[in-house]
Steps between C-alpha positions, in 0.01 A plus 500: 500500500117513536450436125727191519301356793176568315627311193605221725137476627372485147750233410386302808146521401568398144700203628211395730253530225698285260547241773131496578422465128735204475335333811151541356611358168659207674192437709275518192706234334347255746183522291657276231365143484837356562522653845147465625569185701854578623447777757514328832296197401677190367190294438310560184128457482330366182219700337252236606600542866473875474149483362408258774634732770320804354163326521539344855467838672137616481554843649499845328839677544340831399211481751745387765710797434183730521414335832841586642475856374178541691641335806823711497321826440176475697581260778866477592555865597241439779655160594846663525367794704357247754831301489290201444641170375270312262493121559611267226156336548353818354448486119633858481849396628770550228620146544168367381536649153606241244663778282661698778862391451479551125350844538780598733756396246365737235730797435339792319792679341321733268163555321563232257765297684430224749760257640458149644672498837574135471681472164551873411322485167344822366143548369319781334183472715386345823265266322792337318685464826187332644505248212866443565429414863218271397718315252854508658463549870190298581701291746537806727123519562405375843202305363475266804451756783400832338157619401351684204467855629295579192216305660465780746439760231123496551541607856773751435342691206802422267299622195532857627876493467514285185263722307522870560170559326307254721469766769273699260334213321160406623430121498200317615539368852468125557370444857622134510845604400503791742396264776777250418764768490381651831512149661861450369592852612361450852678155526831667416439766775429218753797279416757781446395723786335297781303750708594337825871477430609849591384867477700538176326202351168636600564840347630340172199265495270800512700691236497201260126483520461871427780503237397198292188319623239773537507576121383151412129586484253600229338765707759760403658774698796306620837544319805266520818635668294755699788534753740600224844357423861584472752413231847402635763433240728353766257216522560420132816289451528619148480871571877541580589360161301763308800737511689405184872494447459799262325707761764426756778610272301806392466597865867453555577733208266767635664489849842505350430806285322672780810460726716688238238768436416391149144372560 
């Protein structure tokens, strides 16, 4: 009886795996040229229009992504701890990111598998999905009200998260650039965390200066992110999708076999 149940578990797993394989194959078929313009979008754009759209947005998606990585790891844990609501007038507010909606519609299925959350097409790398967004979903960018978060990278030390070796590479400090970045950094602290607004805002204002602004100097001795940070995968809308169908089915088989003493 136990052997029969175990075999039933194995049969269930094989059935789920075959079904998942068929679904992935079906999804991958969306990559054909014939189906590129049929997934939820009736209107077709011409190549000329796509090229025009791609050049209208003068904002680095990569640096914007780096800015949000810094914000989410080195600022938001403290903001959440204070239960502070960042105003939309603050440039650090998520709604002010021109790429925010597109980034939230990225689904990271596997190491070499990214899915567009709008039309469900599959791509081998994130950079190809970025190109797809630039060409096919330009109309979903909030170009009228949103800002280029990449413009804040000087204040937020984005280079430290974009280049892992930059922490150890010595570069000649430019006093004028350091002064500009410090001024931008302090203006962010003033606009996002007004000192007279509340005790929480006052504490976050002070933290922002220590965490980001103090390091903008050529005198040395000050390091960015001196207050530390905290990664939180729940804050990443793509994190939940990282568990693939194969992993789920594999986990199901392990549990099934464990129940019948065969694991």
